[in-house]
VOPAGU-2260 file (C-alpha; in pm, 1 decimal, decimal comma):
REM VOPAGU-2260
SITE   aa  ch    i         X         Y         Z
SITE  MET   A    0    -281,1   -3908,2     902,9
SITE  GLN   A    1      55,5   -4087,3     891,1
SITE  VAL   A    2      19,8   -4136,2     516,6
SITE  ALA   A    3     -49,4   -3764,7     470,8
SITE  VAL   A    4     251,6   -3664,4     679,8
SITE  LYS   A    5     473,3   -3910,5     492,4
SITE  ARG   A    6     351,8   -3777,5     156,7
SITE  GLN   A    7     413,6   -3421,0     268,1
SITE  ASN   A    8     771,3   -3502,8     375,0
SITE  VAL   A    9     841,9   -3667,9      39,3
SITE  SER   A   10     669,2   -3394,1    -160,1
SITE  PHE   A   11     866,3   -3105,9      -9,9
SITE  PRO   A   12    1217,5   -3168,6     133,9
SITE  HIS   A   13    1334,2   -3010,2     458,9
SITE  THR   A   14    1631,9   -2848,2     284,3
SITE  PHE   A   15    1730,2   -2755,8     -69,6
SITE  VAL   A   16    2073,7   -2753,5    -228,0
SITE  LEU   A   17    2144,0   -2441,0    -433,4
SITE  VAL   A   18    2400,6   -2536,3    -695,9
SITE  GLY   A   19    2463,4   -2171,5    -777,1
SITE  PHE   A   20    2805,8   -2127,9    -935,1
SITE  SER   A   21    2967,3   -2432,6    -770,2
SITE  ASP   A   22    3022,7   -2591,1   -1114,0
SITE  HIS   A   23    3265,1   -2299,8   -1170,9
SITE  PRO   A   24    3437,0   -2273,5    -828,7
SITE  TRP   A   25    3685,2   -2010,7    -952,3
SITE  LEU   A   26    3388,0   -1774,0    -990,2
SITE  GLU   A   27    3270,0   -1798,2    -629,9
SITE  MET   A   28    3526,5   -1581,8    -447,8
SITE  PRO   A   29    3526,3   -1299,5    -707,3
SITE  LEU   A   30    3146,1   -1304,4    -704,2
SITE  PHE   A   31    3146,2   -1297,3    -323,5
SITE  GLY   A   32    3359,5    -980,8    -324,9
SITE  VAL   A   33    3147,5    -812,4    -591,7
SITE  LEU   A   34    2828,5    -917,3    -415,3
SITE  LEU   A   35    2935,8    -793,2     -71,9
SITE  VAL   A   36    3036,9    -450,3    -202,9
SITE  SER   A   37    2724,1    -418,1    -417,8
SITE  TYR   A   38    2502,2    -526,4    -125,6
SITE  ILE   A   39    2641,6    -252,1      99,0
SITE  PHE   A   40    2608,5      17,1    -168,1
SITE  THR   A   41    2262,8    -104,8    -271,4
SITE  MET   A   42    2136,2     -69,7      85,2
SITE  ILE   A   43    2297,6     273,7     124,1
SITE  GLY   A   44    2190,2     403,0    -218,8
SITE  ASN   A   45    1825,1     297,5    -210,0
SITE  SER   A   46    1779,6     395,8     155,3
SITE  SER   A   47    1929,0     738,0      86,3
SITE  ILE   A   48    1688,9     795,7    -204,5
SITE  ILE   A   49    1392,0     730,0      25,5
SITE  ILE   A   50    1530,9     945,2     307,9
SITE  LEU   A   51    1627,7    1226,4      68,5
SITE  SER   A   52    1277,9    1246,9     -80,9
SITE  LEU   A   53    1131,7    1269,2     269,1
SITE  LEU   A   54    1367,1    1550,3     372,2
SITE  GLU   A   55    1361,0    1759,7      54,9
SITE  PRO   A   56    1023,7    1920,3     -39,2
SITE  ARG   A   57    1139,0    1961,3    -400,1
SITE  LEU   A   58    1142,7    1583,8    -438,0
SITE  GLN   A   59     792,1    1531,3    -298,6
SITE  THR   A   60     638,0    1492,4    -644,3
SITE  PRO   A   61     468,2    1198,4    -820,1
SITE  MET   A   62     786,8    1098,9   -1005,0
SITE  TYR   A   63     987,4    1070,6    -683,3
SITE  PHE   A   64     698,1     904,5    -502,6
SITE  PHE   A   65     717,9     621,8    -756,5
SITE  LEU   A   66    1097,3     627,3    -732,0
SITE  ASP   A   67    1062,8     572,1    -355,9
SITE  ASN   A   68     848,9     267,4    -427,5
SITE  LEU   A   69    1110,8     142,9    -675,1
SITE  SER   A   70    1382,9     185,4    -412,6
SITE  MET   A   71    1171,6      -2,0    -158,2
SITE  LEU   A   72    1124,7    -288,1    -405,1
SITE  ASP   A   73    1498,4    -301,2    -472,0
SITE  LEU   A   74    1568,9    -314,3     -98,6
SITE  CYS   A   75    1318,0    -596,7     -49,4
SITE  ALA   A   76    1452,5    -799,2    -343,3
SITE  THR   A   77    1812,6    -751,3    -231,3
SITE  CYS   A   78    1742,4    -851,5     129,1
SITE  THR   A   79    1550,8   -1156,6       4,1
SITE  ILE   A   80    1827,7   -1299,9    -213,7
SITE  VAL   A   81    2170,6   -1158,3    -130,5
SITE  PRO   A   82    2230,5   -1264,9     235,5
SITE  GLN   A   83    2170,5   -1632,8     157,6
SITE  LEU   A   84    2377,7   -1605,6    -160,3
SITE  LEU   A   85    2668,3   -1455,8      37,5
SITE  VAL   A   86    2655,2   -1747,9     281,3
SITE  ASN   A   87    2653,0   -2003,5      -1,2
SITE  LEU   A   88    2939,1   -1838,0    -190,2
SITE  TRP   A   89    3157,2   -1812,1     121,6
SITE  GLY   A   90    3126,0   -2161,0     268,4
SITE  PRO   A   91    3114,6   -2517,1     139,8
SITE  GLU   A   92    2749,1   -2560,0     240,3
SITE  LYS   A   93    2508,4   -2468,7     -40,0
SITE  THR   A   94    2186,8   -2554,5     141,9
SITE  ILE   A   95    1883,9   -2347,1     227,4
SITE  ALA   A   96    1606,1   -2441,4     469,6
SITE  SER   A   97    1272,1   -2529,5     317,9
SITE  TRP   A   98    1090,5   -2239,1     483,8
SITE  SER   A   99    1360,9   -1996,3     361,9
SITE  CYS   A  100    1326,6   -2132,4       9,7
SITE  ILE   A  101     948,8   -2089,5      17,9
SITE  THR   A  102     985,9   -1735,0     154,1
SITE  GLN   A  103    1236,2   -1648,9    -118,4
SITE  SER   A  104    1008,3   -1776,6    -392,8
SITE  TYR   A  105     711,2   -1576,4    -259,0
SITE  LEU   A  106     900,2   -1251,2    -199,3
SITE  PHE   A  107    1106,4   -1255,8    -518,4
SITE  HIS   A  108     800,9   -1324,0    -733,7
SITE  TRP   A  109     613,0   -1047,2    -550,9
SITE  THR   A  110     884,8    -783,5    -588,0
SITE  SER   A  111     969,2    -867,9    -950,1
SITE  CYS   A  112     605,1    -858,8   -1063,9
SITE  THR   A  113     541,9    -539,2    -869,6
SITE  GLU   A  114     848,1    -377,2   -1027,4
SITE  CYS   A  115     722,5    -467,9   -1375,6
SITE  ALA   A  116     392,5    -292,8   -1304,2
SITE  LEU   A  117     560,3       2,6   -1132,3
SITE  LEU   A  118     795,0      70,4   -1424,8
SITE  ALA   A  119     490,2      82,9   -1652,7
SITE  VAL   A  120     318,5     328,9   -1417,2
SITE  MET   A  121     633,6     544,0   -1410,0
SITE  ALA   A  122     628,1     552,5   -1791,2
SITE  LEU   A  123     264,7     667,5   -1781,5
SITE  ASP   A  124     363,7     937,7   -1532,0
SITE  ARG   A  125     629,5    1066,0   -1775,2
SITE  TYR   A  126     375,1    1052,6   -2058,5
SITE  VAL   A  127     128,8    1270,5   -1867,0
SITE  ALA   A  128     406,4    1511,0   -1760,8
SITE  ILE   A  129     528,0    1568,0   -2117,0
SITE  CYS   A  130     215,6    1519,8   -2330,3
SITE  CYS   A  131     -38,4    1675,7   -2089,6
SITE  PRO   A  132     167,8    1923,2   -1884,0
SITE  LEU   A  133    -121,3    2159,8   -1807,4
SITE  ARG   A  134    -330,7    1878,6   -1660,8
SITE  TYR   A  135     -45,4    1695,4   -1490,4
SITE  VAL   A  136    -123,6    1818,5   -1139,0
SITE  LEU   A  137    -492,4    1734,8   -1180,1
SITE  ILE   A  138    -429,0    1384,6   -1318,6
SITE  MET   A  139    -134,8    1277,4   -1101,9
SITE  HIS   A  140    -265,2    1403,5    -769,2
SITE  LEU   A  141    -167,0    1243,1    -438,8
SITE  TRP   A  142    -443,6     986,6    -413,6
SITE  ALA   A  143    -406,6     885,8    -777,4
SITE  CYS   A  144     -38,6     811,6    -712,7
SITE  VAL   A  145    -119,1     618,0    -394,5
SITE  TRP   A  146    -386,6     419,3    -575,0
SITE  LEU   A  147    -156,2     336,0    -867,5
SITE  ALA   A  148     123,8     226,4    -633,2
SITE  ALA   A  149    -121,2      16,4    -430,2
SITE  VAL   A  150    -244,0    -155,5    -748,5
SITE  CYS   A  151     116,3    -239,1    -843,3
SITE  TRP   A  152     194,8    -392,2    -502,4
SITE  ALA   A  153    -140,1    -574,3    -479,1
SITE  SER   A  154    -122,7    -720,1    -831,4
SITE  GLY   A  155     231,2    -843,6    -769,7
SITE  LEU   A  156     125,0   -1000,7    -440,2
SITE  ALA   A  157    -178,3   -1168,9    -597,9
SITE  ASN   A  158      29,9   -1322,2    -875,4
SITE  SER   A  159     296,2   -1432,3    -626,9
SITE  LEU   A  160      40,4   -1603,2    -404,7
SITE  VAL   A  161    -106,2   -1790,8    -701,0
SITE  GLN   A  162     224,9   -1903,3    -853,7
SITE  ALA   A  163     410,9   -1991,9    -533,0
SITE  THR   A  164     110,9   -2164,0    -372,5
SITE  LEU   A  165      54,0   -2382,4    -679,6
SITE  THR   A  166     422,6   -2474,8    -664,8
SITE  LEU   A  167     388,7   -2587,1    -302,4
SITE  TYR   A  168     131,2   -2846,5    -407,6
SITE  LEU   A  169     372,2   -3014,6    -648,7
SITE  THR   A  170     524,4   -3352,2    -565,3
SITE  LEU   A  171     902,2   -3322,1    -574,1
SITE  CYS   A  172     974,7   -3688,0    -485,9
SITE  ALA   A  173    1262,0   -3594,6    -253,2
SITE  LYS   A  174    1442,5   -3398,2    -525,8
SITE  ASN   A  175    1611,0   -3104,4    -356,6
SITE  THR   A  176    1891,3   -2982,3    -585,7
SITE  LEU   A  177    1815,8   -2649,6    -755,5
SITE  ASP   A  178    2038,6   -2548,1   -1046,4
SITE  HIS   A  179    2019,4   -2184,6    -940,4
SITE  PHE   A  180    2159,7   -1949,2    -676,3
SITE  PHE   A  181    1820,8   -1870,8    -520,1
SITE  CYS   A  182    1474,1   -2022,6    -498,4
SITE  GLU   A  183    1233,5   -1913,0    -766,3
SITE  VAL   A  184     913,7   -2065,4    -894,9
SITE  PRO   A  185    1037,1   -2191,7   -1238,6
SITE  ALA   A  186    1339,1   -2359,7   -1077,2
SITE  LEU   A  187    1117,2   -2536,6    -822,2
SITE  ILE   A  188     877,1   -2650,2   -1094,5
SITE  LYS   A  189    1167,9   -2824,6   -1271,7
SITE  LEU   A  190    1209,1   -3051,5    -967,3
SITE  ALA   A  191     853,4   -3182,4    -987,3
SITE  CYS   A  192     784,5   -3543,3   -1075,2
SITE  SER   A  193     409,6   -3480,3   -1099,4
SITE  ASP   A  194     205,4   -3309,7   -1371,7
SITE  THR   A  195     304,0   -2940,9   -1402,7
SITE  THR   A  196      54,5   -2841,7   -1671,8
SITE  MET   A  197    -142,0   -2620,2   -1432,5
SITE  ASN   A  198     175,8   -2453,2   -1309,3
SITE  ASP   A  199     306,3   -2388,4   -1660,3
SITE  LEU   A  200     -31,1   -2249,5   -1767,8
SITE  SER   A  201     -48,3   -2028,1   -1459,5
SITE  LEU   A  202     302,1   -1891,6   -1525,1
SITE  ALA   A  203     212,7   -1821,7   -1887,8
SITE  LEU   A  204    -106,5   -1638,4   -1790,0
SITE  GLY   A  205      76,3   -1446,2   -1517,3
SITE  ALA   A  206     341,1   -1338,5   -1766,5
SITE  ILE   A  207      81,3   -1162,2   -1982,2
SITE  PRO   A  208      22,7    -856,4   -1758,2
SITE  PHE   A  209     375,7    -833,7   -1618,1
SITE  GLY   A  210     598,6    -964,4   -1897,9
SITE  ILE   A  211     400,7    -842,7   -2201,0
SITE  VAL   A  212     152,7    -566,9   -2109,1
SITE  SER   A  213     397,4    -377,0   -1885,7
SITE  PRO   A  214     680,9    -353,8   -2144,5
SITE  LEU   A  215     427,2    -268,5   -2416,4
SITE  THR   A  216     287,4       8,7   -2196,5
SITE  VAL   A  217     637,9     148,9   -2154,8
SITE  LEU   A  218     704,9     123,6   -2528,4
SITE  ILE   A  219     377,2     288,7   -2632,1
SITE  SER   A  220     420,7     564,2   -2372,3
SITE  TYR   A  221     765,7     649,0   -2504,3
SITE  ILE   A  222     643,7     647,8   -2865,6
SITE  PHE   A  223     391,5     918,1   -2772,4
SITE  ILE   A  224     656,0    1098,4   -2566,6
SITE  ALA   A  225     899,4    1096,4   -2860,2
SITE  ARG   A  226     630,3    1236,9   -3091,0
SITE  ALA   A  227     550,4    1514,0   -2842,9
SITE  VAL   A  228     918,4    1598,2   -2789,6
SITE  LEU   A  229     987,9    1621,8   -3163,6
SITE  LYS   A  230     708,4    1877,3   -3195,7
SITE  LEU   A  231     867,0    2111,0   -2939,1
SITE  PRO   A  232     997,6    2426,5   -3111,8
SITE  SER   A  233    1321,2    2474,7   -2915,9
SITE  ALA   A  234    1618,3    2243,4   -2878,5
SITE  GLU   A  235    1644,7    2337,9   -2510,9
SITE  GLY   A  236    1285,0    2228,1   -2452,3
SITE  ARG   A  237    1352,4    1895,3   -2622,7
SITE  ARG   A  238    1666,7    1846,4   -2414,8
SITE  LYS   A  239    1485,3    1912,0   -2086,5
SITE  ALA   A  240    1197,9    1679,5   -2181,5
SITE  LEU   A  241    1432,5    1397,0   -2274,4
SITE  SER   A  242    1643,9    1443,5   -1960,8
SITE  THR   A  243    1340,2    1371,3   -1741,9
SITE  CYS   A  244    1288,7    1037,6   -1920,9
SITE  SER   A  245    1643,7     916,7   -1981,1
SITE  SER   A  246    1697,7     779,8   -1629,1
SITE  HIS   A  247    1371,7     585,7   -1630,6
SITE  LEU   A  248    1433,5     453,5   -1981,1
SITE  LEU   A  249    1777,3     326,3   -1880,3
SITE  VAL   A  250    1636,2     154,5   -1569,0
SITE  VAL   A  251    1360,0      -7,1   -1778,0
SITE  THR   A  252    1615,5    -138,3   -2028,3
SITE  MET   A  253    1834,3    -286,1   -1754,3
SITE  PHE   A  254    1538,6    -455,9   -1584,6
SITE  PHE   A  255    1332,8    -588,7   -1876,0
SITE  GLY   A  256    1624,5    -667,1   -2109,0
SITE  PRO   A  257    1809,0    -937,2   -1909,0
SITE  GLY   A  258    1485,8   -1060,4   -1748,3
SITE  MET   A  259    1302,8   -1118,4   -2076,4
SITE  TYR   A  260    1610,9   -1276,0   -2235,2
SITE  THR   A  261    1650,4   -1514,1   -1939,9
SITE  TYR   A  262    1288,6   -1629,3   -1914,9
SITE  LEU   A  263    1186,6   -1628,4   -2282,3
SITE  GLN   A  264    1483,1   -1818,8   -2424,8
SITE  PRO   A  265    1471,2   -2202,2   -2447,8
SITE  PRO   A  266    1668,3   -2400,6   -2188,7
SITE  GLY   A  267    2037,8   -2386,4   -2269,6
SITE  ASN   A  268    2350,9   -2259,1   -2100,8
SITE  SER   A  269    2262,7   -2255,2   -1730,8
SITE  THR   A  270    2573,7   -2054,3   -1636,8
SITE  GLN   A  271    2478,2   -1779,6   -1880,4
SITE  SER   A  272    2121,8   -1773,2   -1744,8
SITE  LYS   A  273    2248,8   -1753,8   -1387,0
SITE  LEU   A  274    2486,0   -1467,8   -1470,1
SITE  LEU   A  275    2200,5   -1275,9   -1633,2
SITE  SER   A  276    1984,2   -1345,8   -1328,0
SITE  PHE   A  277    2273,6   -1224,4   -1112,1
SITE  PHE   A  278    2275,8    -899,3   -1310,2
SITE  TYR   A  279    1908,3    -811,3   -1275,0
SITE  CYS   A  280    1881,1    -941,2    -916,3
SITE  VAL   A  281    2201,4    -781,5    -782,7
SITE  CYS   A  282    2342,2    -521,3   -1021,4
SITE  THR   A  283    2017,1    -350,0   -1125,2
SITE  PRO   A  284    1914,1    -258,6    -764,8
SITE  LEU   A  285    2265,8    -119,2    -717,8
SITE  LEU   A  286    2262,2      88,7   -1037,2
SITE  ASN   A  287    1908,4     231,6   -1004,3
SITE  PRO   A  288    1988,7     491,0    -733,1
SITE  LEU   A  289    2317,2     578,2    -907,1
SITE  ILE   A  290    2136,6     643,4   -1235,4
SITE  TYR   A  291    1875,1     866,2   -1073,9
SITE  THR   A  292    2137,7    1046,5    -863,3
SITE  LEU   A  293    2400,6    1105,2   -1131,8
SITE  ARG   A  294    2161,8    1186,9   -1416,8
SITE  ASN   A  295    1901,7    1391,4   -1231,1
SITE  LYS   A  296    1956,7    1760,3   -1158,3
SITE  ASP   A  297    1691,3    1782,0    -882,1
SITE  VAL   A  298    1841,8    1487,4    -691,5
SITE  LYS   A  299    2193,8    1629,7    -717,2
SITE  GLU   A  300    2077,1    1970,4    -593,3
SITE  ALA   A  301    1885,5    1806,0    -307,3
SITE  TRP   A  302    2202,3    1616,2    -210,3
SITE  LYS   A  303    2402,8    1940,2    -211,3
SITE  LYS   A  304    2140,0    2109,1       3,8
SITE  VAL   A  305    2124,8    1824,9     258,6
SITE  LEU   A  306    2502,0    1782,1     274,1
SITE  GLY   A  307    2547,2    2158,5     292,3
SITE  SER   A  308    2310,5    2187,8     588,5
SITE  GLN   A  309    2492,8    1900,7     759,1
SITE  GLY   A  310    2823,0    2078,1     701,1
SITE  LYS   A  311    2689,8    2403,5     847,4
SITE  GLY   A  312    2556,0    2217,9    1149,6
SITE  THR   A  313    2895,5    2056,9    1207,0
SITE  SER   A  314    3081,9    2386,5    1176,7
SITE  LEU   A  315    2846,6    2555,5    1424,7
SITE  LYS   A  316    2903,9    2276,0    1674,2
SITE  GLY   A  317    3280,5    2318,1    1630,1
SITE  ARG   A  318    3254,2    2680,1    1739,3
């Protein structure tokens, strides 16, 4: 029993040191300011999208149902990473408790995998809306949307449980310095002094559905969408069809672009990799609600309606 406890203590340290951007200390205070502002606006923006879709019947459609799930994922990912990162950027201590590190690795892997699957489902939703408009209501009915969203969340959770649990069984030999600003599975695997073949194989297999199939699904869906749009007789019809897809296409590019570049490139400039990770972990959740709000006519009209009713209520109280 004592041998087992001793092995466990050596295998997984009580605390981890997150190097983050400490090798470039001049970056820390500017990043802290950017991060604090983006954290506040990310929480406000994504929460408002969810609340707005609940209040406005016009937004209670399959597209906005999936957008609500995307906003929920962005909130979860932001709350998982940003508070600890703010603490580490502000003070001299760059440590994180072991249980917090494990929780981060589970939750981040879950939300990122789920978002990959969800973006593919949202592309399929746009495909059905544009290529099969007469059957859209029959295909994308309520329970179909709930089932698709549940599959996204469940598949992300299953992959997270496999990857993070396999990582917990690695022997780290008291190594506790992570060259990253948060705990993620690949960074923890780099600390191992035992055989990581199973972990590497598991990550490679897990990347197939989320890192390959999901982007391919998006790409193929938009190829069919582009073909259908080009066949429309009027320019106005083509404009309206493209406007419903532009926001999603921009979000997909911001999410998959930096993520695939970061994880598929060979080990190199760690600062560059961390800045790219900073973008898709911090900036993308901030920009998603802005993109859907600024580029979407229905969302803007719903905002005007909600704010207008609030203004009327305030004026009536003033009388």
